C-alpha positions as CSV (number, residue, x, y, z in Angstrom):
1,L,0.1,0.1,0.1
2,N,1.0,3.2,-1.0
3,A,0.1,7.1,-1.3
4,D,0.6,6.6,-5.2
5,L,-1.9,3.8,-5.4
6,A,-4.1,5.3,-2.6
7,N,-4.8,8.0,-5.7
8,D,-7.1,5.2,-6.7
9,V,-9.4,5.4,-4.3
10,G,-9.7,9.2,-4.3
11,N,-10.2,9.4,-8.3
12,L,-13.1,6.9,-7.8
13,L,-15.1,8.8,-4.8
14,Q,-14.9,12.2,-6.5
15,R,-15.4,10.8,-10.3
16,S,-18.5,9.2,-8.5
17,L,-19.7,11.9,-5.8
18,K,-19.7,15.0,-8.1
19,P,-21.6,13.8,-10.9
20,L,-24.1,11.9,-8.6
21,M,-24.7,15.5,-7.1
22,K,-25.0,17.5,-9.9
23,H,-27.7,15.0,-11.3
24,V,-29.5,14.1,-7.9
25,G,-28.8,16.7,-5.4
26,S,-26.8,16.0,-2.2
27,S,-28.5,12.7,-1.0
28,F,-28.8,9.6,-2.1
29,P,-31.3,8.2,-4.1
30,A,-33.3,4.9,-3.6
31,H,-30.7,1.8,-5.3
32,V,-30.6,-1.4,-5.0
33,T,-27.2,-2.8,-7.0
34,P,-28.5,-6.2,-8.8
35,K,-26.4,-9.1,-7.3
36,E,-24.7,-10.0,-10.8
37,N,-23.3,-6.5,-10.7
38,P,-19.4,-7.6,-11.2
39,L,-18.5,-5.0,-8.7
40,R,-20.5,-6.7,-6.0
41,E,-18.5,-10.2,-6.6
42,I,-15.2,-8.6,-6.7
43,A,-16.0,-6.7,-3.3
44,A,-16.8,-9.9,-1.4
45,S,-13.3,-11.3,-2.7
46,A,-11.3,-8.2,-2.0
47,A,-12.8,-8.8,1.7
48,E,-11.7,-11.9,1.7
49,K,-8.0,-11.4,0.6
50,S,-7.8,-8.4,2.7
51,A,-9.0,-10.4,5.9
52,A,-6.8,-13.5,5.3
53,A,-3.8,-10.9,4.7
54,Y,-4.3,-9.4,8.3
55,E,-4.7,-12.2,10.0
56,K,-1.1,-12.8,8.6
57,M,0.1,-9.2,10.1
58,D,0.5,-8.9,5.8
59,F,-0.6,-5.3,5.8
60,R,0.5,-4.7,2.6
61,G,-1.5,-7.6,1.2
62,A,-4.3,-6.4,2.7
63,G,-4.0,-3.1,1.2
64,E,-3.2,-4.2,-2.1
65,A,-6.4,-6.2,-1.9
66,A,-8.8,-3.2,-0.9
67,L,-7.0,-1.1,-3.7
68,E,-7.3,-3.7,-6.2
69,L,-11.0,-3.3,-5.8
70,A,-10.8,0.4,-6.1
71,R,-8.8,-0.1,-9.3
72,V,-11.7,-2.1,-11.1
73,G,-14.5,0.2,-10.0
74,N,-12.2,3.4,-12.1
75,K,-12.5,0.2,-15.1
76,Y,-16.2,-0.5,-14.4
77,I,-16.5,3.5,-14.6
78,D,-14.6,4.1,-17.7
79,D,-16.3,1.4,-19.1
80,K,-20.3,2.3,-18.3
81,A,-19.4,5.7,-19.1
82,P,-21.8,7.4,-17.2
83,W,-21.4,10.9,-18.6
84,T,-22.6,9.7,-22.0
85,L,-25.7,7.9,-20.0
86,F,-26.5,11.0,-18.5
87,K,-25.7,13.2,-22.3
88,E,-28.4,10.5,-23.8
89,G,-31.1,10.8,-20.9
90,K,-30.7,7.6,-19.1
91,V,-30.2,9.1,-16.0
92,D,-31.2,6.2,-14.0
93,E,-28.3,3.8,-15.3
94,G,-26.3,7.0,-14.9
95,V,-27.2,7.2,-11.5
96,A,-26.9,3.3,-10.5
97,V,-23.5,3.0,-12.1
98,L,-22.2,5.8,-9.6
99,M,-24.6,4.1,-6.8
100,A,-22.4,1.0,-7.3
101,C,-19.0,2.4,-7.3
102,M,-19.6,4.7,-4.2
103,E,-20.6,1.6,-2.0
104,A,-17.3,0.0,-3.7
105,T,-15.2,3.0,-2.4
106,R,-17.1,2.3,1.2
107,I,-16.0,-1.0,1.1
108,V,-12.7,-0.1,0.3
109,A,-12.5,2.5,3.2
110,V,-13.9,-0.6,5.9
111,L,-11.3,-2.7,4.3
112,L,-8.7,-0.3,4.9
113,S,-9.7,1.1,8.3
114,P,-7.4,-1.1,10.4
115,M,-4.6,0.2,8.5
116,V,-5.2,3.7,7.9
117,P,-8.6,4.6,9.7
118,E,-7.8,8.8,9.3
119,V,-8.3,7.8,5.2
120,A,-11.2,5.8,5.9
121,G,-12.7,8.2,8.2
122,K,-12.6,10.7,5.7
123,I,-14.1,8.4,3.1
124,Y,-17.0,7.5,5.2
125,H,-17.5,11.1,5.7
126,Q,-17.6,12.1,2.1
127,L,-20.4,9.2,2.2
128,G,-22.4,10.9,4.7
129,F,-21.7,8.7,7.6
130,S,-20.8,10.3,10.9
131,A,-17.9,10.0,12.7
132,E,-19.9,7.4,15.8
133,E,-20.6,5.1,12.7
134,F,-17.1,5.0,11.3
135,K,-15.9,4.6,15.1
136,S,-18.6,1.5,15.4
137,L,-17.6,-0.1,12.0
138,Q,-16.8,-4.1,12.5
139,W,-15.5,-6.5,9.9
140,S,-18.9,-7.4,8.6
141,D,-19.5,-4.1,6.9
142,A,-17.7,-5.1,4.3
143,E,-20.8,-6.9,3.0
144,W,-22.1,-5.5,0.2
145,R,-25.2,-3.7,1.6
146,D,-25.8,-0.2,-0.9
147,L,-25.9,3.8,0.6
148,P,-29.1,4.4,2.4
149,E,-32.0,6.3,0.4
150,G,-31.7,10.2,1.7
151,Q,-28.2,10.2,3.6
152,A,-27.0,13.7,2.6
153,F,-23.6,14.0,2.1
154,P,-21.5,17.3,2.1
155,E,-19.7,18.9,-1.3
156,P,-17.0,16.5,-2.4
157,A,-13.4,17.2,-1.3
158,G,-10.0,15.7,-1.5
159,I,-9.2,13.0,1.1
160,F,-5.7,12.1,0.3
161,N,-2.4,13.5,2.0
162,R,0.9,11.9,0.8
163,I,2.0,9.1,2.8
164,D,4.4,6.2,2.0
165,L,4.1,2.8,3.0
166,G,6.6,1.3,1.5
167,L,6.5,1.5,-2.3
168,K,8.8,-0.1,-4.5
169,E,11.2,2.9,-6.1
170,E,10.9,1.2,-9.6
171,D,7.3,2.0,-8.9
172,K,7.5,5.3,-8.1
173,K,7.2,6.7,-12.1
174,I,3.8,7.9,-11.7
175,K,2.5,9.7,-8.9
176,P,-1.1,11.4,-7.8
177,A,-1.2,14.9,-8.8
178,P,-0.9,17.9,-5.6
179,K,-3.6,18.7,-4.0
180,Q,-2.6,22.6,-4.5
181,K,-1.2,23.5,-7.5
182,Q,1.4,26.6,-7.3
183,T,2.3,29.0,-10.0
184,Q,5.8,30.5,-10.9
185,Q,4.8,34.0,-9.2
186,Q,4.3,31.7,-6.3
187,V,7.5,29.9,-6.3
188,P,10.3,32.0,-8.5
189,D,12.6,29.4,-8.8
190,V,10.7,26.3,-9.9
191,E,12.2,23.9,-12.4
192,D,10.1,24.2,-15.7
193,I,9.0,20.5,-15.9
194,L,7.3,21.2,-12.5
195,R,5.0,23.5,-13.7
196,V,3.3,21.4,-16.5
197,D,0.4,19.0,-15.8
198,M,1.1,15.8,-17.4
199,R,-1.4,12.9,-16.6
200,V,-2.7,9.5,-17.5
201,G,-5.7,9.5,-19.7
202,K,-7.7,7.0,-21.5
203,I,-9.2,7.6,-25.1
204,L,-13.1,6.4,-25.1
205,K,-13.8,7.6,-28.2
206,A,-11.9,8.8,-31.0
207,E,-12.9,10.0,-34.7
208,K,-11.5,11.9,-37.6
209,H,-12.0,15.4,-37.8
210,P,-14.5,16.4,-39.9
211,D,-12.7,19.2,-41.5
212,A,-9.0,18.3,-41.4
213,D,-7.8,14.3,-42.9
214,S,-5.0,14.8,-40.9
215,L,-6.5,15.3,-37.4
216,Y,-8.3,12.9,-35.0
217,V,-11.1,14.2,-32.2
218,E,-10.5,12.5,-29.0
219,Q,-12.8,12.2,-26.1
220,I,-10.4,11.5,-22.9
221,D,-10.9,10.5,-19.6
222,L,-8.3,12.3,-17.5
223,G,-10.4,11.4,-13.9
224,E,-12.4,14.4,-14.0
225,E,-16.3,14.8,-14.1
226,Q,-15.9,15.1,-17.9
227,P,-14.2,13.8,-20.5
228,R,-12.0,16.3,-22.5
229,T,-12.2,16.8,-26.0
230,V,-8.8,16.9,-27.7
231,V,-7.9,17.4,-31.1
232,S,-4.3,15.2,-32.4
233,G,-2.5,15.5,-35.3
234,L,-2.0,11.7,-35.9
235,A,-4.4,10.4,-38.4
236,K,-1.2,10.0,-40.5
237,Y,0.5,7.9,-38.4
238,I,-2.0,5.6,-36.2
239,P,-4.9,3.9,-37.3
240,L,-7.9,5.0,-35.7
241,E,-8.9,1.6,-34.2
242,E,-5.4,1.7,-32.0
243,L,-6.4,4.6,-29.9
244,E,-9.9,3.8,-28.4
245,G,-9.5,2.5,-25.3
246,K,-5.9,2.9,-25.1
247,K,-3.9,4.9,-22.0
248,V,-1.9,7.6,-23.1
249,A,-0.2,10.2,-21.7
250,V,-1.5,14.0,-21.6
251,M,-0.4,17.2,-21.6
252,C,-3.4,19.1,-19.5
253,N,-2.4,22.6,-18.6
254,L,-1.8,24.2,-21.7
255,K,-4.6,26.9,-22.9
256,P,-7.1,25.5,-24.6
257,S,-7.2,26.1,-28.2
258,K,-9.5,26.1,-31.8
259,M,-7.9,23.7,-34.0
260,R,-10.3,23.7,-37.5
261,G,-13.4,24.8,-35.6
262,I,-13.2,22.5,-32.6
263,V,-11.5,23.4,-29.3
264,S,-8.6,21.0,-27.8
265,E,-8.5,21.5,-23.9
266,A,-5.6,18.9,-23.9
267,M,-2.3,17.6,-25.7
268,V,-1.9,13.9,-26.3
269,L,2.2,13.4,-26.1
270,A,3.5,11.5,-28.9
271,A,7.5,11.1,-30.2
272,G,9.1,10.7,-33.4
273,T,9.2,12.2,-37.0
274,D,9.0,10.3,-40.1
275,T,7.5,7.7,-37.7
276,V,5.2,8.9,-34.7
277,E,4.3,6.6,-31.9
278,L,2.3,7.3,-28.9
279,L,3.9,7.4,-25.5
280,E,3.1,4.7,-23.5
281,V,2.4,4.9,-20.0
282,P,3.5,2.3,-17.0
283,E,1.0,-0.9,-16.9
284,G,-1.6,-0.8,-14.2
285,A,-1.3,3.4,-14.2
286,A,-4.5,4.7,-13.2
287,V,-6.5,7.2,-15.0
288,G,-5.7,11.0,-13.9
289,E,-2.4,10.0,-12.0
290,Q,0.2,12.3,-12.3
291,I,3.4,11.5,-14.4
292,T,6.7,12.6,-12.9
293,I,10.4,12.3,-13.9
294,E,13.0,10.1,-11.9
295,G,15.2,12.7,-9.8
296,Y,12.5,15.5,-9.5
297,D,10.4,16.6,-7.0
298,A,6.4,16.3,-7.5
299,P,4.9,18.8,-9.7
300,T,3.5,21.8,-8.7
301,P,1.6,22.6,-12.2
302,D,0.3,26.4,-13.1
303,E,-3.3,26.1,-13.1
304,M,-2.7,26.8,-17.2
305,L,0.1,28.2,-19.1
306,K,-2.1,30.6,-20.9
307,S,0.2,34.2,-20.9
308,K,2.7,34.4,-22.6
309,G,5.8,34.1,-20.4
310,Q,3.7,30.7,-19.3
311,A,3.3,29.3,-22.5
312,K,7.0,29.5,-23.2
313,V,7.5,27.6,-20.0
314,W,6.0,24.1,-22.2
315,D,8.4,25.3,-25.2
316,R,11.2,25.1,-22.9
317,V,10.1,21.5,-21.7
318,V,9.9,20.1,-24.9
319,E,13.4,21.3,-25.8
320,K,14.6,18.7,-23.2
321,L,12.1,16.1,-23.6
322,A,13.6,13.4,-26.0
323,T,13.8,9.3,-25.7
324,D,16.7,7.3,-25.3
325,A,17.8,4.6,-27.6
326,G,16.0,2.1,-25.7
327,K,12.5,4.3,-26.8
328,V,12.0,5.5,-23.0
329,A,10.8,9.0,-22.6
330,C,13.7,11.5,-20.8
331,Y,13.7,14.8,-19.7
332,D,17.0,16.0,-20.1
333,G,18.5,13.0,-19.7
334,K,16.5,11.4,-17.3
335,A,13.6,8.6,-17.5
């Protein structure tokens, strides 16, 4: 268990609570998750694995079992795409997806509670439970029971501070975004690479630009409430069918720009000249996780690189970005 993986839980909670509040208000609607819902089976398995690990004093194993449920929950919300269901007017279906994800998050909190009670308590609070209800938790609360109808929950807020419980050094290439962002005015000597917001995204949909043969238009999930629209010049290099469902590296804090009539809200990162390839992200990386460079501090990105001076930050970063002989992306010689 480590802070980086715990980001999966925070992503799942925020991606569920925020759209639910938008569509049904700040209290839970009546809902019963069908027994055949795959999250229920995964939740039961995670509880068994976590309990067995705790009995052996294997805290890392117990935490990994809990976080695996969070990862599956994030994939579930990716696959079901509740934002699309809402756009299509299928509000009940979209709400059902979110309610299942939040119950899965509640169970994650129960599984983590013996090890990180402060974090688990924050999750319970975000779901509208009182401090007394959290203190009275028992292991039987890890059973699927759906969230209480009418229970009010507060405005969604971040729940994780960075902690380190033993992540291996080679796994530290991608880290969750910091809760507070700083600008160059706040930290005058901040390194350029720390001011850019590069994150893992998942391409949900890709199609040809209606007015430009060389451009694609993608909908990319970045762990936010809504996917971003991104226009990329990849049409001459990468077949359309290879994009949908793929995880990619995305530059997120450039100023949105209109490309042949469509506003692009981010940039997909790729490398090459005659042959252009997408930058690969580490296997298991979660949607929304921030990409970092070995040997540098955690990034403190500008909210947006929109002024002329800020735009030059990305220009300077690009000058130092390259791939090595093994096709590994590097910044100033560091992977």
